TIVEX-55022 format. One line per 2 residues: number of its first residue (from 1); their letters; for each residue x, y, z of C-alpha. Coordinates in pm, 1 decimal, decimal comma, padded with zeros to 6 digits. Layout:
NUM> a> X:Y:Z | ...
This chain:
1> xx> -00485,1:-01651,8:00975,5 | -00434,0:-02199,5:01184,4
3> xx> -00562,2:-02137,1:00913,1 | -00805,1:-02741,7:00938,6
5> xx> -01380,4:-03991,7:00757,4 | -01333,9:-04325,5:00751,0
7> xx> -01463,7:-04450,8:00418,7 | -01691,1:-04754,7:00393,5
9> xx> -01583,9:-04982,2:00112,9 | -01835,6:-05007,5:-00167,7
11> xx> -01844,1:-05248,5:-00458,8 | -01704,5:-05112,8:-00781,9
13> xx> -01987,6:-05113,0:-01036,5 | -01735,9:-05143,7:-01318,2
15> xx> -01562,4:-05464,1:-01206,9 | -01820,2:-05680,9:-01393,0
17> xx> -01956,8:-05470,3:-01677,6 | -02242,2:-05586,8:-01883,3
19> xx> -02159,5:-05701,5:-02232,8 | -02160,8:-05418,6:-02483,4
21> xx> -02281,2:-05430,4:-02838,6 | -02006,2:-05419,4:-03102,2
23> xx> -02136,1:-05085,3:-03228,8 | -02133,2:-04924,8:-02881,2
25> xx> -01797,5:-05083,4:-02800,2 | -01634,6:-04936,6:-03109,0
27> xx> -01787,7:-04598,8:-03028,2 | -01622,5:-04602,7:-02687,6
29> xx> -01283,2:-04656,2:-02848,6 | -01308,2:-04333,8:-03049,2
31> xx> -01176,4:-04017,7:-02878,0 | -01450,8:-03777,7:-02766,4
33> xx> -01403,0:-03401,5:-02794,3 | -01586,0:-03170,4:-02555,2
35> xx> -01680,1:-02963,4:-02861,7 | -01891,7:-03243,3:-03008,1
37> xx> -02253,6:-03310,1:-02912,1 | -02144,7:-03619,6:-02713,9
39> xx> -01869,5:-03427,5:-02538,0 | -02105,4:-03152,2:-02428,8
41> xx> -02356,5:-03407,7:-02296,1 | -02081,5:-03579,7:-02094,6
43> xx> -01962,1:-03245,5:-01957,8 | -02316,8:-03151,9:-01854,2
45> xx> -02360,5:-03488,1:-01681,7 | -02033,8:-03435,1:-01493,7
47> xx> -02147,3:-03094,2:-01368,5 | -02479,4:-03240,0:-01249,9
49> xx> -02296,3:-03532,5:-01088,2 | -02067,1:-03299,9:-00889,1
51> xx> -02354,0:-03072,8:-00793,1 | -02556,8:-03362,3:-00651,8
53> xx> -02279,4:-03556,0:-00483,7 | -02047,5:-03276,7:-00364,5
55> xx> -02218,8:-03232,5:-00024,5 | -02151,0:-03602,8:00045,8
57> xx> -01785,1:-03607,4:-00055,0 | -01639,7:-03414,3:00236,2
59> xx> -01449,6:-03183,1:-00002,1 | -01435,8:-02812,6:00089,1
61> xx> -01724,1:-02663,0:-00101,2 | -01565,9:-02316,5:-00116,3
63> xx> -01332,2:-02465,4:-00379,3 | -01628,3:-02491,8:-00616,6
65> xx> -01805,8:-02165,8:-00536,9 | -01792,0:-01869,4:-00766,3
67> xx> -01555,6:-01592,2:-00667,2 | -01829,9:-01348,3:-00566,1
69> xx> -01975,8:-01591,5:-00313,5 | -01629,2:-01669,8:-00179,9
71> xx> -01545,4:-01301,2:-00132,8 | -01874,6:-01245,7:00045,7
73> xx> -01793,3:-01533,5:00279,2 | -01467,7:-01374,1:00392,3
75> xx> -01627,3:-01029,5:00431,2 | -01868,2:-01184,4:00681,8
77> xx> -01599,8:-01390,5:00861,0 | -01579,4:-01268,9:01222,2
79> xx> -01285,3:-01240,6:01458,5 | -01448,7:-01492,3:01693,0
81> xx> -01487,0:-01745,3:01409,7 | -01131,2:-01689,8:01290,8
83> xx> -00973,2:-01725,1:01636,0 | -01171,8:-02042,4:01701,0
85> xx> -01046,6:-02184,2:01369,8 | -00674,7:-02112,7:01408,2
87> xx> -00615,1:-02139,0:01784,9 | -00412,0:-02434,6:01909,9
89> xx> -00405,6:-02528,4:02278,9 | -00592,9:-02208,8:02359,7
91> xx> -00331,8:-01983,8:02196,1 | -00330,3:-01769,2:01883,6
93> xx> -00052,1:-01563,3:01721,5 | -00176,5:-01249,0:01552,3
95> xx> -00041,0:-00972,1:01334,2 | -00211,4:-00676,0:01169,6
97> xx> -00123,6:-00622,5:00803,6 | -00213,8:-00389,8:00518,8
99> xx> -00135,2:-00471,6:00155,4 | 00204,5:-00293,0:00135,1
101> xx> 00335,1:-00519,1:00413,3 | 00255,7:-00850,7:00240,8
103> xx> 00623,5:-00925,5:00159,7 | 00710,0:-00877,2:00528,8
105> xx> 00417,3:-01097,7:00627,8 | 00554,2:-01374,8:00407,2
107> xx> 00904,2:-01335,7:00550,0 | 00770,8:-01349,5:00907,0
109> xx> 00556,8:-01655,6:00827,7 | 00854,2:-01845,7:00686,7
111> xx> 01042,5:-01794,6:01012,6 | 00741,9:-01906,0:01219,4
113> xx> 00687,4:-02212,2:01000,8 | 01043,4:-02318,9:01079,1
115> xx> 00943,5:-02326,3:01447,3 | 00625,3:-02526,8:01369,5
117> xx> 00384,5:-02260,3:01499,5 | 00235,5:-02133,6:01171,3
119> xx> -00100,4:-02308,0:01211,2 | -00194,1:-02086,9:01506,7
121> xx> -00128,2:-01764,3:01312,6 | -00417,5:-01529,2:01238,1
123> xx> -00360,2:-01239,0:01000,2 | -00580,0:-00941,1:01088,9
125> xx> -00613,2:-00774,6:00750,3 | -00648,8:-00398,4:00749,6
127> xx> -00779,8:-00381,8:00393,4 | -00995,6:-00607,7:00176,6
129> xx> -00720,6:-00679,3:-00074,6 | -00513,4:-00836,1:00204,2
131> xx> -00814,3:-01024,7:00341,8 | -00888,5:-01183,9:00004,0
133> xx> -00526,1:-01259,9:-00078,7 | -00454,3:-01434,1:00252,7
135> xx> -00770,3:-01643,9:00239,6 | -00718,1:-01728,1:-00126,0
137> xx> -00378,4:-01874,6:-00039,3 | -00450,3:-01991,6:00316,4
139> xx> -00825,3:-02022,3:00378,7 | -00945,2:-01919,1:00722,0
141> xx> -00623,2:-01751,1:00836,9 | -00724,1:-01396,7:00742,9
143> xx> -00993,7:-01179,3:00898,0 | -01091,9:-00814,8:00870,9
145> xx> -01253,4:-00629,6:01159,8 | -01457,2:-00347,0:01004,1
147> xx> -01434,0:-00065,3:00933,6 | -01115,1:-00099,3:00732,0
149> xx> -00876,9:00198,2:00761,2 | -00736,4:00375,8:00457,2
151> xx> -00473,9:00132,0:00328,7 | -00304,2:00401,0:00119,5
153> xx> -00189,2:00596,9:00426,8 | -00157,4:00323,1:00688,3
155> xx> 00201,2:00229,9:00603,4 | 00380,6:00562,5:00659,6
157> xx> 00525,2:00584,9:01010,6 | 00416,8:00901,6:01188,8
159> xx> 00117,7:00963,5:00962,9 | -00241,6:00983,8:01079,7
161> xx> -00310,9:00672,4:00873,3 | -00039,9:00484,0:01059,6
163> xx> -00185,7:00600,3:01391,3 | -00536,0:00490,1:01288,2
165> xx> -00392,4:00155,1:01177,4 | -00195,0:00081,8:01496,9
167> xx> -00454,6:00224,4:01736,1 | -00691,9:-00058,8:01642,9
169> xx> -00449,1:-00313,0:01788,7 | -00554,4:-00308,7:02157,3
171> xx> -00920,6:-00348,3:02061,4 | -00838,2:-00660,6:01858,9
173> xx> -00629,2:-00802,7:02142,3 | -00892,2:-00724,9:02406,8
175> xx> -01158,4:-00899,8:02198,9 | -00942,9:-01212,5:02174,0
177> xx> -00877,1:-01207,3:02549,6 | -01249,7:-01175,9:02618,4
179> xx> -01302,1:-01485,5:02402,3 | -01077,0:-01670,8:02648,7
181> xx> -00756,4:-01719,6:02445,2 | -00388,9:-01653,5:02508,4
183> xx> -00264,3:-01420,6:02237,0 | 00078,6:-01327,5:02105,7
185> xx> 00106,7:-01015,9:01893,8 | 00397,9:-00953,3:01653,8
187> xx> 00476,8:-00682,0:01403,7 | 00565,1:-00846,6:01072,7
189> xx> 00905,2:-00677,0:01043,2 | 01023,4:-00947,8:01282,5
191> xx> 01200,0:-01278,9:01222,9 | 01189,2:-01580,3:01451,9
193> xx> 01523,2:-01754,4:01499,4 | 01390,1:-01984,4:01770,7
195> xx> 01075,9:-02086,2:01956,8 | 00960,5:-01806,5:02192,3
197> xx> 00707,6:-02009,8:02386,9 | 00954,1:-02165,1:02635,1
199> xx> 01035,9:-01807,0:02743,5 | 00675,1:-01736,0:02838,9
201> xx> 00732,4:-01899,0:03175,3 | 00506,5:-01864,5:03475,7
203> xx> 00152,4:-01732,0:03473,5 | 00212,6:-01360,6:03429,2
205> xx> -00057,8:-01141,5:03276,5 | 00148,8:-00946,6:03022,2
207> xx> 00488,6:-01027,3:02864,9 | 00678,7:-00761,9:02667,5
209> xx> 01021,3:-00649,0:02543,9 | 01230,3:-00337,9:02611,1
211> xx> 01279,1:-00104,5:02314,9 | 01595,1:00051,8:02459,6
213> xx> 01927,9:-00032,8:02294,9 | 02133,9:-00002,4:02614,0
215> xx> 02287,2:-00340,9:02702,1 | 02141,4:-00515,2:03007,0
217> xx> 02310,1:-00785,9:03215,6 | 02219,0:-01135,2:03098,8
219> xx> 02052,6:-01196,1:03435,0 | 01858,1:-00868,6:03436,0
221> xx> 01539,6:-00824,0:03635,0 | 01207,3:-00898,4:03466,4
223> xx> 01008,3:-00618,8:03629,0 | 00886,1:-00315,4:03438,2
225> xx> 01194,5:-00092,5:03391,2 | 01202,6:00253,0:03552,2
227> xx> 01059,1:00548,0:03354,1 | 01281,0:00741,3:03117,0
229> xx> 01316,3:01114,2:03054,9 | 00957,9:01151,8:02935,0
231> xx> 00823,6:01009,7:03259,8 | 00734,7:00673,9:03108,9
233> xx> 00905,5:00352,3:03006,4 | 01016,4:00257,2:02652,6
235> xx> 00854,9:-00082,9:02616,9 | 00795,0:-00204,6:02262,2
237> xx> 00431,9:-00255,2:02162,2 | 00538,9:-00478,5:01873,5
239> xx> 00593,7:-00806,1:02063,8 | 00339,8:-00880,2:02335,9
241> xx> 00205,1:-01199,0:02490,7 | -00116,1:-01185,4:02694,6
243> xx> -00305,5:-01437,2:02902,3 | -00686,8:-01402,1:02926,8
245> xx> -00671,3:-01261,9:03281,2 | -00833,9:-00960,5:03441,8
247> xx> -00489,9:-00798,5:03459,8 | -00418,7:-00831,1:03087,3
249> xx> -00767,1:-00704,2:03000,4 | -00713,3:-00406,1:03230,5
251> xx> -00391,9:-00312,5:03045,8 | -00569,5:-00332,9:02707,1
253> xx> -00856,7:-00116,2:02831,7 | -00614,4:00139,1:02972,9
255> xx> -00421,4:00135,6:02642,2 | -00742,7:00216,9:02455,9
257> xx> -00815,3:00499,6:02702,0 | -00467,1:00646,2:02657,6
259> xx> -00500,6:00641,2:02278,5 | -00825,7:00833,4:02303,4
261> xx> -00659,1:01085,6:02534,4 | -00363,1:01132,1:02297,1
263> xx> -00507,9:01153,8:01945,6 | -00289,9:01213,9:01643,1
265> xx> -00220,6:01571,6:01537,2 | 00023,7:01729,2:01293,2
267> xx> 00223,3:01863,5:01585,9 | 00209,0:01547,7:01799,2
269> xx> 00222,8:01273,8:01530,8 | 00152,7:01012,3:01794,9
271> xx> 00166,8:00635,5:01752,8 | 00035,3:00357,5:01972,3
273> xx> 00356,0:00283,6:02167,2 | 00358,9:00578,4:02413,5
275> xx> -00002,5:00500,8:02503,8 | 00091,7:00136,1:02567,3
277> xx> 00371,0:00247,2:02799,6 | 00141,4:00481,0:02990,3
279> xx> -00104,0:00192,2:03026,8 | 00170,8:-00027,9:03174,1
281> xx> 00296,5:00247,8:03404,8 | -00051,8:00328,3:03534,7
283> xx> -00142,9:-00036,2:03606,7 | 00194,3:-00155,8:03736,3
285> xx> 00070,1:-00225,9:04088,4 | -00242,8:-00407,4:03971,7
287> xx> -00108,2:-00632,8:03697,7 | 00155,1:-00909,3:03688,3
289> xx> 00402,3:-00781,2:03427,7 | 00705,1:-00965,9:03287,0
291> xx> 00995,9:-00820,4:03090,1 | 01133,2:-01081,1:02848,3
293> xx> 01513,0:-01137,4:02837,6 | 01694,7:-00887,7:02619,2
295> xx> 01936,3:-01145,7:02476,5 | 01644,7:-01346,2:02334,7
297> xx> 01427,4:-01053,0:02222,7 | 01661,2:-00765,8:02127,4
299> xx> 01544,8:-00442,5:01975,7 | 01673,6:-00355,6:01629,3
301> xx> 01874,7:-00070,2:01775,2 | 02083,7:-00327,8:01958,7
303> xx> 02091,1:-00631,0:01728,1 | 02170,6:-00446,4:01405,7
305> xx> 02402,4:-00184,0:01554,1 | 02611,4:-00358,8:01820,6
307> xx> 02792,8:-00652,6:01662,3 | 03011,9:-00700,5:01970,8
309> xx> 02699,6:-00771,9:02174,4 | 02560,9:-00995,7:01898,2
311> xx> 02876,0:-01211,9:01910,6 | 02872,6:-01223,6:02290,9
313> xx> 02510,9:-01344,0:02291,4 | 02534,7:-01571,0:01986,0
315> xx> 02289,3:-01859,6:02003,0 | 02058,5:-01677,3:02246,0
317> xx> 01853,3:-01474,3:01995,6 | 01490,8:-01580,1:01947,6
319> xx> 01295,4:-01297,8:01779,2 | 01468,7:-01014,1:01594,8
321> xx> 01283,2:-00688,1:01536,2 | 01384,8:-00479,2:01235,9
323> xx> 01302,0:-00144,0:01396,8 | 01511,3:00169,8:01454,5
325> xx> 01482,0:00218,8:01078,6 | 01194,2:00331,8:00855,7
327> xx> 01105,3:00258,1:00495,6 | 01029,4:-00070,1:00321,9
329> xx> 01338,8:-00074,6:00104,4 | 01570,6:00012,2:00393,6
331> xx> 01422,5:-00263,5:00610,1 | 01451,2:-00520,7:00331,7
333> xx> 01808,5:-00414,4:00257,2 | 01907,6:-00456,1:00621,9
335> xx> 01735,3:-00793,8:00649,0 | 01925,6:-00907,3:00338,9
337> xx> 02258,2:-00785,6:00477,8 | 02205,2:-00996,3:00790,8
339> xx> 02071,6:-01302,2:00605,8 | 01720,0:-01254,9:00742,9
341> xx> 01526,4:-01178,9:00421,7 | 01400,3:-01533,3:00368,1
343> xx> 01154,0:-01460,0:00087,0 | 01422,9:-01458,6:-00182,0
345> xx> 01520,3:-01825,5:-00149,7 | 01263,1:-01988,2:00079,3
347> xx> 00926,4:-01845,2:-00022,5 | 00769,7:-02191,2:-00061,7
349> xx> 00819,0:-02246,8:00312,6 | 00549,2:-01985,8:00376,0
351> xx> 00186,3:-02103,0:00407,5 | 00107,6:-01827,5:00156,7
353> xx> 00362,7:-01943,0:-00097,8 | 00470,7:-01698,1:-00364,4
355> x> 00265,6:-01378,6:-00368,0
C-alpha cells in the first residue's frame, strides 16, 4: 500500500552574465542536436550534474534508479516498513491481492479514495507481478510477505490454491497487531459507499459482519450471534477491524490454529472462514467482540437479492460485499448492474490509475 524543505534563496549566477565574444555568442544562437559532438558533450555533462547533485535535491532517488535495482528494493521491503509508511493515526487498511484481482483492487480503491482514506491502504501482494505493479504506480503501498503462493491457482474459490492464499491472512494481521497498529481488513470485491470508521465505536477488540442473509432488526444486538446448524456462527472473514489488544491477538492465534487443524483436502475443500468462526466461538468469553450493524455492512446475499430491504434501508449502506456469487465476470456484471463497477468511468480516481 499510504503509500509520503524550506529552500534558502541563492543568487542566480545568470542574472549578470559575463560578456561573450561575438563568435561564442553566435554559436549559442545555433540549435544544438544531441547527435552532434557538442550535443553529446552537453548530455554527458547533464548526466554528471544530476549524479553529483541528486542526493542534495530532495527528489526521490528511486525515480532515477535502473529497473533491476528498483525491483530488488521492493523484494526486500518488509511488512513492518510498509505498515510504518502507510499508517495514519495508528491505523492501516489492508487487503491481500493476486494479479487476477487487480481490476477489483482498483475498483475498491476508487471507493475508498472517495472517503479520503486511501493513503492508509496497504496492498499485501500475493505474487511478484502484483508487488511490482502496485509499487510502480503507487510507491510504498505494496508489500509481499514471502514465500509467495502460486498465483495461478490462488483465485479459484474452493481450490487448494485459494485456501493457501486466504490462510495467510491471520498471520499478516497478527504481525500488524504485534507492531502496535489498528488494522482493517477488506476483501477487494467490496465497495465503500460511506466512511466505516464512525461505526467502529467503543474500544472492542474485534469488529466483524454477519454473512447470513436473514434480515435483522435495525436495532439488533452487537454480540456474537448464536451458532448455526454446523455448530458455529457464520461471520464473514472478509471485513474485520482489529485493535492491537491481547484479545484481538488471541483470536488471530486461534484462527491460525484452526486452519492448521482443518487443512484443505479434495473432500473438504476448506477455506479460511469456518476456521475464523471457530476461533471466535472458542474465545467468546475471553475477547470483547462486536457485530457491526447489518444495514451498514450487508452481505451480498442480502444487498443484491432483497431489493425491498435495500429500499427500506436506503442511505444506511456503508460497505457492500459482492459475495454469494463466484467468478470474476459474474461479479463484474453484478457490480455493473448495480452501478458499483467504478473502473469503467472513474479509473483516474484510483491511486493506481489505469492498469
